[in-house]
ZAMARGU-4260 file (C-alpha; in steps of 0.2 Angstrom, whole numbers, plus 5000, padded with zeros to 4 digits):
<rodrens>
0) 4983/5324/5028 | 4995/5338/5028 | 5009/5340/5015 | 5023/5333/5027 | 5012/5317/5030
5) 5009/5315/5012 | 5028/5316/5008 | 5032/5304/5022 | 5020/5291/5014 | 5028/5292/4997
10) 5045/5291/5004 | 5040/5277/5016 | 5032/5266/5002 | 5047/5269/4990 | 5061/5265/5003
15) 5051/5251/5012 | 5049/5241/4997 | 5068/5243/4993 | 5074/5239/5010 | 5063/5223/5009
20) 5073/5218/4994 | 5091/5221/5000 | 5102/5206/5001 | 5119/5207/5009 | 5133/5213/4998
25) 5148/5204/4994 | 5165/5206/5003 | 5173/5218/4989 | 5158/5230/4991 | 5159/5231/5010
30) 5177/5233/5010 | 5177/5248/4997 | 5181/5264/5006 | 5168/5276/5001 | 5162/5293/5009
35) 5148/5305/5007 | 5153/5323/5010 | 5138/5334/5011 | 5133/5352/5014 | 5120/5353/5027
40) 5109/5369/5024 | 5097/5365/5009 | 5102/5347/5009 | 5097/5340/5027 | 5086/5356/5029
45) 5074/5365/5019 | 5085/5380/5021 | 5073/5388/5034 | 5080/5396/5049 | 5071/5404/5063
50) 5076/5421/5070 | 5072/5431/5085 | 5079/5449/5089 | 5094/5439/5097 | 5098/5431/5080
55) 5096/5413/5073 | 5089/5401/5086 | 5083/5386/5076 | 5084/5377/5059 | 5072/5364/5053
60) 5080/5347/5048 | 5070/5334/5038 | 5065/5318/5047 | 5067/5307/5032 | 5086/5306/5030
65) 5091/5298/5047 | 5086/5281/5043 | 5095/5281/5026 | 5111/5288/5034 | 5110/5273/5047
70) 5107/5261/5033 | 5121/5267/5022 | 5133/5266/5037 | 5129/5247/5038 | 5134/5246/5020
75) 5151/5254/5023 | 5148/5272/5019 | 5156/5286/5030 | 5149/5303/5031 | 5157/5321/5033
80) 5145/5335/5034 | 5151/5353/5031 | 5144/5370/5033 | 5149/5388/5032 | 5134/5396/5041
85) 5143/5404/5056 | 5126/5410/5063 | 5119/5393/5065 | 5135/5383/5067 | 5131/5376/5084
90) 5114/5371/5079 | 5121/5362/5064 | 5135/5354/5073 | 5123/5348/5087 | 5112/5339/5074
95) 5126/5331/5064 | 5134/5325/5080 | 5117/5318/5086 | 5118/5308/5069 | 5134/5301/5075
100) 5143/5309/5059 | 5158/5319/5057 | 5156/5338/5055 | 5167/5352/5049 | 5166/5370/5047
105) 5172/5373/5029 | 5170/5386/5016 | 5172/5382/4997 | 5191/5382/4996 | 5192/5372/5012
110) 5180/5359/5005 | 5190/5357/4989 | 5205/5353/5000 | 5194/5341/5010 | 5189/5332/4994
115) 5207/5331/4987 | 5212/5324/5004 | 5198/5311/5005 | 5202/5305/4987 | 5219/5300/4992
120) 5211/5289/5006 | 5194/5283/4999 | 5190/5273/4983 | 5174/5284/4980 | 5171/5301/4986
125) 5153/5309/4984 | 5149/5327/4986 | 5131/5333/4989 | 5127/5352/4988 | 5114/5364/4982
130) 5122/5381/4978 | 5132/5389/4964 | 5148/5387/4974 | 5145/5368/4975 | 5148/5366/4956
135) 5167/5367/4958 | 5165/5353/4972 | 5155/5342/4960 | 5170/5343/4948 | 5182/5338/4962
140) 5173/5323/4969 | 5171/5307/4960 | 5152/5310/4960 | 5141/5325/4963 | 5123/5326/4967
145) 5110/5339/4972 | 5092/5340/4978 | 5077/5344/4968 | 5075/5362/4974 | 5092/5367/4970
150) 5094/5380/4956 | 5093/5373/4938 | 5111/5378/4935 | 5117/5367/4949 | 5106/5353/4943
155) 5115/5354/4926 | 5132/5351/4934 | 5127/5337/4946 | 5128/5319/4940 | 5112/5315/4949
160) 5097/5326/4955 | 5086/5319/4969 | 5067/5317/4966 | 5064/5326/4982 | 5068/5343/4990
165) 5081/5346/5003 | 5074/5343/5020 | 5061/5332/5013 | 5070/5316/5009 | 5081/5323/4995
170) 5097/5317/5004 | 5089/5300/5007 | 5085/5299/4989 | 5103/5302/4984 | 5109/5289/4995
175) 5096/5277/4988 | 5102/5281/4971 | 5120/5278/4976 | 5116/5261/4984 | 5107/5256/4968
180) 5122/5260/4956 | 5135/5253/4968 | 5135/5236/4960 | 5140/5244/4943 | 5154/5256/4951
185) 5163/5243/4962
</rodrens>
């Protein structure tokens, strides 16, 4: 069994038992306006890009996050994915739109403005990132989270660090955590 299959088995067993226990949430929970704003590279991907002499041609997205995104949508969560990777922008945009989520090309300053704007609309704003520039975004959001393979300094400022790496279920793990703590937040 290769590493990807082993990781898949671990995630499947963790999340399957959880999904089996989920009961419907009360009306207050479902009516709470909440959004996850997330960087893409290093969160939904393992930060790998494939280059040819013509430039970047592919990114490797993890397969473990899609199911959790779909589940969280049923629980009233909205998603906005952001990226500043100009060379791979069309690849990223295609993947996010395939997930039926909103995508925005945004540098750090634009992301701060986005978070401030969303805080005026939503009851709870989460930011997920994995780089040094994301620390400022954690501070702006109501809740900041990162993946396990983020630099240690980023983990220090995040309110939650996933058990798994970006591209290998880290995003799903963060969503799982948020869903578990929602009863105490709302």
